[in-house]
Steps between C-alpha positions, in 0.01 A plus 500: 500500500511177694272206412485155665439191292344185658304208359363150558363548847278191463289604799322197646747245367548162666834322463495126577171564685659772718316832488731788418266779620695568820824515306341731242375740770856509643667564163255782418600669823864467387411657164323783686821546707693542171237743373545710818880503448525580125168687460414405141247698304333183387502123500484292183316175582539263206227237541416176677368704790294202614586134466153402382245658272244476781703596810394413850359771720812504715715566193282793397535645854881474482508690166253761637718569799817525285339747257355705786849534658646609165223754444556646846861558398377684182680250279335452161449139390510366141362149483432249226338154515701185453407157370400387853267797551137545398523825292137596579537443876830688513339786314207531747481856632797613289336822384429599860851403617663693216397819676729393786792424276434123457514432122391149401500337153321169566305444179628563150275730293712527183706801609813545700400708804748752628545754780741791495677629810730800521833585655753778440610334171147482354248222461548127550241294313413173671320253267303213649464170302302226679587139420369431148464198270459509123128427527455811721670726246356367168147655536654850517730450204290315244723624212803328651595134543551453873633144537755525782543690825772708331262589216247621758739712708663644186161599355403681822832687527507592127146641532606730785648843441807501713718814505848352519646840575341477847543246777275194461444198729301186426358277776423152359459135594630277224774245420792683344801350319791662316585321176599149604564604859246363752438650843548313827180328605370327812258210559226730631457692175253417223670499157346372177658186355694548177562869540156606380496803737847627423534875420837628387644795696543700179123563498546743788747735322284818554519471881773628736404239754281190489373386843427131453319239709456123440836357596602470866874556473615863472675536164530708181434388143645651185615813677539606862187716480267211404471340840314247712476613862435144612265382779550645850494153655633152403210297375679177404821315588635585158526855638708421810813665363330811381540827684160671521486875456311796362637703210551877548518731198628853515427707191675826419481644148432280195770235462609510866360216708650343811381152602556349843368188678400536865508171696194371680503302824236227532333378816619147412761400247461203268797264488623144452682273746665173409638203691402195710183546700668465840765763407242748379299456822815538712606821325148643532478410871837663572391839379418764761152563359260293294560533126175642354626514138313312229706184446554246226686211663702264270563181697803290407422197723545166326277319751127554541421783741198511732274811504755728339264798479400460867860485621603796292207716608609469861788737412386642165125564545462640148638208299319525167651212308717191538702339221746207504838489339657158538594192290134406448394846386796511260393168347148639451649806325721282280198283405301810404790636299532165321129504420523853369793396278288210357225749416743735331627216273155394383308643209162666549337203325661255743393705798140514368495129450602447863235748616236319293587162652484641853161658432338207313692188602537400136749591226417739217398343167716568201222723356500711821877516498504635143232762591695627800824501300335712231368746763844528658664561166249779426602682823868427443539269800524143371869468569715198398 
Protein backbone atom coordinates (compact mmCIF):
# COMPACT_ATOMS: atom_id res chain seq x y z
CA UNK A 1 0.00 0.00 0.00
CA UNK A 2 1.29 3.42 -1.00
CA UNK A 3 0.42 6.55 0.95
CA UNK A 4 1.55 10.13 0.34
CA UNK A 5 2.28 12.48 3.25
CA UNK A 6 1.98 16.26 2.81
CA UNK A 7 1.42 19.14 5.23
CA UNK A 8 1.51 22.89 5.86
CA UNK A 9 -0.11 24.02 2.62
CA UNK A 10 -0.93 27.44 4.15
CA UNK A 11 -3.37 28.19 1.35
CA UNK A 12 -3.90 31.93 1.03
CA UNK A 13 -0.57 32.87 2.60
CA UNK A 14 1.13 36.18 1.84
CA UNK A 15 4.92 36.46 2.12
CA UNK A 16 6.30 39.99 2.39
CA UNK A 17 2.93 41.16 0.99
CA UNK A 18 3.24 38.87 -2.06
CA UNK A 19 0.23 36.59 -2.53
CA UNK A 20 1.29 32.95 -2.87
CA UNK A 21 -1.98 31.71 -4.39
CA UNK A 22 -0.63 31.41 -7.93
CA UNK A 23 2.40 29.49 -6.61
CA UNK A 24 0.13 27.25 -4.56
CA UNK A 25 -2.08 26.40 -7.54
CA UNK A 26 1.07 25.48 -9.47
CA UNK A 27 2.52 23.28 -6.72
CA UNK A 28 -0.80 21.45 -6.29
CA UNK A 29 -0.66 20.57 -9.98
CA UNK A 30 2.85 19.22 -9.37
CA UNK A 31 1.53 17.12 -6.46
CA UNK A 32 -1.24 15.81 -8.71
CA UNK A 33 1.44 14.89 -11.28
CA UNK A 34 3.17 12.79 -8.60
CA UNK A 35 -0.16 11.24 -7.60
CA UNK A 36 -0.67 10.18 -11.22
CA UNK A 37 2.83 8.68 -11.33
CA UNK A 38 2.89 6.70 -8.06
CA UNK A 39 -0.88 6.11 -7.64
CA UNK A 40 -1.13 6.18 -3.83
CA UNK A 41 -4.16 4.74 -2.10
CA UNK A 42 -4.43 7.81 0.09
CA UNK A 43 -2.92 11.15 1.08
CA UNK A 44 -2.11 12.05 4.68
CA UNK A 45 -2.58 15.83 5.05
CA UNK A 46 -1.14 16.90 8.40
CA UNK A 47 -2.63 20.30 9.13
CA UNK A 48 -2.23 24.02 8.44
CA UNK A 49 -4.36 23.58 5.37
CA UNK A 50 -5.13 27.29 5.35
CA UNK A 51 -2.88 30.11 6.53
CA UNK A 52 -5.65 31.87 8.46
CA UNK A 53 -8.52 30.67 10.61
CA UNK A 54 -10.87 32.69 8.39
CA UNK A 55 -9.53 32.03 4.87
CA UNK A 56 -10.32 34.27 1.94
CA UNK A 57 -12.80 33.03 -0.65
CA UNK A 58 -9.99 32.54 -3.19
CA UNK A 59 -8.15 30.24 -0.78
CA UNK A 60 -11.28 28.13 -0.25
CA UNK A 61 -11.68 27.81 -4.03
CA UNK A 62 -8.06 26.61 -4.39
CA UNK A 63 -8.57 23.87 -1.77
CA UNK A 64 -11.92 22.89 -3.31
CA UNK A 65 -10.30 22.42 -6.72
CA UNK A 66 -7.42 20.39 -5.23
CA UNK A 67 -9.77 18.06 -3.32
CA UNK A 68 -12.01 17.67 -6.37
CA UNK A 69 -9.02 16.58 -8.49
CA UNK A 70 -7.96 14.05 -5.84
CA UNK A 71 -11.48 12.65 -5.51
CA UNK A 72 -11.68 12.25 -9.31
CA UNK A 73 -8.56 10.06 -9.06
CA UNK A 74 -10.25 7.97 -6.33
CA UNK A 75 -7.52 8.82 -3.83
CA UNK A 76 -8.68 8.83 -0.22
CA UNK A 77 -7.72 11.85 1.85
CA UNK A 78 -6.96 11.89 5.60
CA UNK A 79 -6.84 15.46 6.92
CA UNK A 80 -6.37 17.08 10.34
CA UNK A 81 -6.53 20.72 11.35
CA UNK A 82 -3.40 22.65 12.29
CA UNK A 83 -2.85 25.61 14.58
CA UNK A 84 -3.48 28.03 11.68
CA UNK A 85 -6.83 26.42 10.80
CA UNK A 86 -10.28 27.01 12.22
CA UNK A 87 -11.27 23.46 13.28
CA UNK A 88 -14.98 24.15 12.82
CA UNK A 89 -14.59 25.67 9.36
CA UNK A 90 -12.31 22.88 8.21
CA UNK A 91 -14.85 20.32 9.46
CA UNK A 92 -17.74 21.87 7.53
CA UNK A 93 -19.36 19.22 5.33
CA UNK A 94 -16.98 16.51 6.57
CA UNK A 95 -19.72 13.91 7.10
CA UNK A 96 -20.91 14.39 3.52
CA UNK A 97 -17.36 14.33 2.11
CA UNK A 98 -16.51 11.18 4.04
CA UNK A 99 -18.78 9.26 1.68
CA UNK A 100 -16.38 10.25 -1.10
CA UNK A 101 -13.25 9.21 0.78
CA UNK A 102 -12.37 12.62 2.28
CA UNK A 103 -11.84 12.03 6.01
CA UNK A 104 -11.43 15.21 8.09
CA UNK A 105 -10.69 15.60 11.79
CA UNK A 106 -11.03 19.33 12.34
CA UNK A 107 -12.45 19.58 15.84
CA UNK A 108 -11.36 17.46 18.80
CA UNK A 109 -14.24 15.64 20.52
CA UNK A 110 -12.28 13.68 23.13
CA UNK A 111 -11.63 10.62 20.98
CA UNK A 112 -8.99 9.68 18.45
CA UNK A 113 -10.85 9.17 15.18
CA UNK A 114 -9.60 6.40 12.89
CA UNK A 115 -10.32 4.89 9.51
CA UNK A 116 -9.24 1.40 8.41
CA UNK A 117 -8.26 0.59 4.84
CA UNK A 118 -7.32 -2.82 3.47
CA UNK A 119 -4.65 -4.31 1.25
CA UNK A 120 -3.38 -7.84 0.69
CA UNK A 121 -1.59 -7.78 4.08
CA UNK A 122 -4.70 -6.81 6.06
CA UNK A 123 -5.90 -3.55 7.59
CA UNK A 124 -4.00 -0.29 8.01
CA UNK A 125 -5.53 1.87 10.73
CA UNK A 126 -5.13 5.61 10.14
CA UNK A 127 -5.71 7.72 13.28
CA UNK A 128 -6.46 11.43 12.95
CA UNK A 129 -5.44 13.84 15.72
CA UNK A 130 -6.20 17.52 15.07
CA UNK A 131 -3.99 20.17 16.67
CA UNK A 132 -4.75 20.18 20.40
CA UNK A 133 -3.82 22.24 23.44
CA UNK A 134 -4.08 21.15 27.08
CA UNK A 135 -7.25 23.23 27.57
CA UNK A 136 -8.94 21.35 24.72
CA UNK A 137 -8.19 17.96 26.27
CA UNK A 138 -8.83 18.63 29.98
CA UNK A 139 -12.68 18.66 29.80
CA UNK A 140 -12.66 15.07 28.48
CA UNK A 141 -10.19 13.77 31.08
CA UNK A 142 -11.31 15.36 34.33
CA UNK A 143 -9.63 12.62 36.37
CA UNK A 144 -6.20 13.49 34.93
CA UNK A 145 -3.95 16.52 35.34
CA UNK A 146 -3.42 17.86 31.83
CA UNK A 147 -0.85 20.64 32.22
CA UNK A 148 1.26 20.33 29.08
CA UNK A 149 0.81 19.53 25.40
CA UNK A 150 2.55 16.22 26.04
CA UNK A 151 0.12 15.40 28.86
CA UNK A 152 -2.77 16.03 26.49
CA UNK A 153 -1.50 13.94 23.60
CA UNK A 154 -0.41 11.13 25.93
CA UNK A 155 -3.85 11.04 27.57
CA UNK A 156 -5.61 10.75 24.19
CA UNK A 157 -3.29 7.99 22.93
CA UNK A 158 -3.45 6.01 26.20
CA UNK A 159 -7.25 6.18 26.10
CA UNK A 160 -7.31 4.63 22.60
CA UNK A 161 -7.28 0.89 22.04
CA UNK A 162 -4.51 0.39 19.51
CA UNK A 163 -3.77 -3.12 18.29
CA UNK A 164 0.01 -2.99 17.96
CA UNK A 165 0.01 -6.33 16.11
CA UNK A 166 -1.53 -4.51 13.14
CA UNK A 167 -0.27 -1.53 11.12
CA UNK A 168 -1.10 1.86 12.63
CA UNK A 169 -0.54 5.40 11.35
CA UNK A 170 -1.10 8.67 13.19
CA UNK A 171 -1.67 11.98 11.39
CA UNK A 172 -0.97 14.89 13.77
CA UNK A 173 0.05 18.53 13.89
CA UNK A 174 2.27 19.19 16.92
CA UNK A 175 5.81 20.22 17.89
CA UNK A 176 7.86 17.06 18.49
CA UNK A 177 11.27 16.75 20.11
CA UNK A 178 13.39 13.72 20.98
CA UNK A 179 15.00 14.00 24.40
CA UNK A 180 17.25 17.05 24.17
CA UNK A 181 17.25 16.99 20.36
CA UNK A 182 15.37 19.85 18.75
CA UNK A 183 14.08 19.83 15.16
CA UNK A 184 15.13 22.33 12.51
CA UNK A 185 12.79 25.32 12.47
CA UNK A 186 12.12 28.24 10.16
CA UNK A 187 11.02 31.84 10.72
CA UNK A 188 7.54 31.21 9.29
CA UNK A 189 6.56 28.68 11.97
CA UNK A 190 4.72 29.46 15.22
CA UNK A 191 6.44 27.81 18.19
CA UNK A 192 5.65 28.52 21.84
CA UNK A 193 8.37 30.28 23.82
CA UNK A 194 10.10 28.18 26.45
CA UNK A 195 9.22 24.80 24.99
CA UNK A 196 5.69 24.73 26.40
CA UNK A 197 4.37 22.84 23.37
CA UNK A 198 7.12 20.19 23.23
CA UNK A 199 5.97 16.57 22.92
CA UNK A 200 8.59 13.84 23.13
CA UNK A 201 8.69 11.35 20.26
CA UNK A 202 8.46 8.44 22.71
CA UNK A 203 4.74 9.23 23.17
CA UNK A 204 4.08 7.77 19.69
CA UNK A 205 5.51 4.30 20.38
CA UNK A 206 2.27 2.43 19.35
CA UNK A 207 2.40 3.78 15.78
CA UNK A 208 4.30 2.38 12.81
CA UNK A 209 4.37 5.80 11.19
CA UNK A 210 3.55 9.29 12.47
CA UNK A 211 2.70 11.80 9.71
CA UNK A 212 3.48 15.18 11.21
CA UNK A 213 2.75 18.74 10.24
CA UNK A 214 3.82 22.05 11.86
CA UNK A 215 7.46 22.42 10.79
CA UNK A 216 8.33 23.45 7.24
CA UNK A 217 11.56 21.51 6.76
CA UNK A 218 11.22 17.79 5.89
CA UNK A 219 12.82 15.82 8.72
CA UNK A 220 12.41 12.93 11.15
CA UNK A 221 12.40 13.06 14.95
CA UNK A 222 13.28 10.24 17.32
CA UNK A 223 13.07 7.60 14.62
CA UNK A 224 12.83 7.62 10.85
CA UNK A 225 9.11 6.79 10.98
CA UNK A 226 8.14 9.90 12.98
CA UNK A 227 8.37 12.45 10.22
CA UNK A 228 7.55 16.01 9.18
CA UNK A 229 6.74 16.18 5.47
CA UNK A 230 7.48 19.92 5.44
CA UNK A 231 5.67 22.62 3.48
CA UNK A 232 5.41 22.23 -0.32
CA UNK A 233 6.64 25.81 -0.85
CA UNK A 234 9.25 28.06 0.76
CA UNK A 235 7.45 30.53 2.98
CA UNK A 236 10.41 32.44 4.46
CA UNK A 237 14.03 33.19 3.58
CA UNK A 238 15.11 30.89 6.41
CA UNK A 239 13.88 28.09 4.12
CA UNK A 240 15.96 28.99 1.03
CA UNK A 241 18.29 26.00 1.45
CA UNK A 242 15.50 23.50 2.03
CA UNK A 243 14.53 21.04 -0.71
CA UNK A 244 10.75 20.82 -0.80
CA UNK A 245 9.15 17.43 -1.37
CA UNK A 246 6.32 15.09 -0.54
CA UNK A 247 6.92 11.92 1.46
CA UNK A 248 5.90 8.58 -0.05
CA UNK A 249 5.29 5.56 2.20
CA UNK A 250 5.08 2.02 0.91
CA UNK A 251 3.73 -0.51 3.41
CA UNK A 252 4.09 -4.24 3.05
CA UNK A 253 3.51 -6.50 6.04
CA UNK A 254 3.86 -5.25 9.62
CA UNK A 255 7.41 -4.01 10.25
CA UNK A 256 8.17 -3.38 6.58
CA UNK A 257 7.94 0.25 5.56
CA UNK A 258 9.80 2.04 2.78
CA UNK A 259 10.03 5.87 2.95
CA UNK A 260 11.00 8.06 0.00
CA UNK A 261 10.94 11.79 -0.69
CA UNK A 262 9.69 12.95 -4.08
CA UNK A 263 10.98 16.42 -5.07
CA UNK A 264 8.60 19.24 -5.96
CA UNK A 265 9.24 21.94 -8.55
CA UNK A 266 7.89 25.41 -7.71
CA UNK A 267 6.72 28.06 -10.14
CA UNK A 268 9.24 30.45 -8.56
CA UNK A 269 12.13 29.61 -6.27
CA UNK A 270 13.02 31.69 -3.22
CA UNK A 271 16.68 32.62 -2.94
CA UNK A 272 19.22 35.17 -1.73
CA UNK A 273 21.65 37.26 -3.76
CA UNK A 274 24.51 39.28 -2.30
CA UNK A 275 26.87 42.00 -3.55
CA UNK A 276 27.07 45.67 -4.56
CA UNK A 277 23.88 47.01 -6.14
CA UNK A 278 25.45 47.74 -9.54
CA UNK A 279 26.88 44.21 -9.74
CA UNK A 280 23.56 42.56 -8.84
CA UNK A 281 21.77 44.66 -11.46
CA UNK A 282 24.44 43.86 -14.06
CA UNK A 283 24.20 40.11 -13.43
CA UNK A 284 20.41 40.20 -13.56
CA UNK A 285 20.39 42.20 -16.81
CA UNK A 286 22.84 39.79 -18.47
CA UNK A 287 20.52 36.81 -18.05
CA UNK A 288 18.64 35.61 -21.11
CA UNK A 289 15.27 35.84 -19.37
CA UNK A 290 13.96 37.93 -16.50
CA UNK A 291 14.54 36.25 -13.13
CA UNK A 292 11.09 35.73 -11.59
CA UNK A 293 12.31 34.06 -8.38
CA UNK A 294 11.46 35.58 -5.02
CA UNK A 295 14.59 37.44 -3.98
CA UNK A 296 16.21 38.64 -0.81
CA UNK A 297 18.99 41.04 -1.85
CA UNK A 298 21.86 41.63 0.58
CA UNK A 299 23.61 44.83 -0.50
CA UNK A 300 27.26 45.32 0.47
CA UNK A 301 27.61 48.94 -0.74
CA UNK A 302 29.43 51.21 1.72
CA UNK A 303 27.96 54.39 0.18
CA UNK A 304 24.30 55.37 0.23
CA UNK A 305 22.36 53.89 -2.70
CA UNK A 306 19.46 55.58 -4.47
CA UNK A 307 16.16 53.71 -4.96
CA UNK A 308 17.71 50.26 -4.44
CA UNK A 309 14.37 48.46 -4.65
CA UNK A 310 13.44 50.26 -7.88
CA UNK A 311 16.75 49.47 -9.55
CA UNK A 312 16.63 45.82 -8.51
CA UNK A 313 13.04 45.33 -9.66
CA UNK A 314 14.01 46.30 -13.19
CA UNK A 315 15.77 42.92 -13.45
CA UNK A 316 14.32 41.05 -10.43
CA UNK A 317 10.60 41.99 -10.43
CA UNK A 318 9.86 39.79 -7.40
CA UNK A 319 12.34 41.26 -4.93
CA UNK A 320 10.73 40.70 -1.56
CA UNK A 321 13.33 42.09 0.80
CA UNK A 322 16.52 44.15 0.90
CA UNK A 323 19.12 43.99 3.69
CA UNK A 324 22.48 45.69 4.04
CA UNK A 325 25.75 44.09 5.06
CA UNK A 326 28.52 46.68 5.38
CA UNK A 327 30.64 48.38 8.04
CA UNK A 328 27.67 50.38 9.36
CA UNK A 329 25.40 47.35 9.68
CA UNK A 330 28.18 45.46 11.48
CA UNK A 331 28.58 48.33 13.96
CA UNK A 332 24.83 48.20 14.63
CA UNK A 333 25.06 44.45 15.22
CA UNK A 334 28.03 44.88 17.57
CA UNK A 335 26.14 47.58 19.51
CA UNK A 336 23.12 45.29 19.91
CA UNK A 337 25.35 42.41 21.02
CA UNK A 338 27.03 44.71 23.57
CA UNK A 339 23.66 45.81 24.90
CA UNK A 340 22.56 42.18 25.16
CA UNK A 341 25.71 41.40 27.08
CA UNK A 342 24.99 44.25 29.54
CA UNK A 343 21.51 42.81 30.14
CA UNK A 344 22.92 39.34 30.75
CA UNK A 345 25.29 40.71 33.43
CA UNK A 346 22.58 42.53 35.39
CA UNK A 347 20.39 41.05 38.09
CA UNK A 348 16.57 40.98 37.70
CA UNK A 349 16.33 43.66 40.40
CA UNK A 350 18.68 45.99 38.51
CA UNK A 351 16.74 45.45 35.29
CA UNK A 352 13.45 46.19 37.05
CA UNK A 353 14.89 49.39 38.53
CA UNK A 354 15.89 50.56 35.05
CA UNK A 355 12.43 49.69 33.72
CA UNK A 356 10.77 51.61 36.58
CA UNK A 357 12.84 54.73 35.89
CA UNK A 358 11.97 54.64 32.17
CA UNK A 359 8.27 54.28 32.94
CA UNK A 360 8.00 56.85 35.76
CA UNK A 361 10.97 59.20 35.29
CA UNK A 362 11.87 58.83 38.97
CA UNK A 363 13.90 56.30 40.91
CA UNK A 364 12.33 53.67 43.15
CA UNK A 365 12.12 54.38 46.85
CA UNK A 366 13.98 52.11 49.23
CA UNK A 367 10.65 50.69 50.41
CA UNK A 368 9.63 49.86 46.81
CA UNK A 369 13.04 48.33 46.19
CA UNK A 370 12.69 46.03 49.22
CA UNK A 371 9.19 44.94 48.11
CA UNK A 372 10.37 44.05 44.59
CA UNK A 373 13.42 42.26 45.98
CA UNK A 374 11.19 40.16 48.24
CA UNK A 375 8.90 39.27 45.31
CA UNK A 376 11.87 38.27 43.15
CA UNK A 377 13.30 36.12 45.94
CA UNK A 378 9.96 34.32 46.29
CA UNK A 379 10.00 33.35 42.62
CA UNK A 380 13.68 32.50 42.74
CA UNK A 381 14.82 35.31 40.46
CA UNK A 382 16.48 37.99 42.58
CA UNK A 383 20.01 37.16 41.41
CA UNK A 384 23.18 38.69 42.87
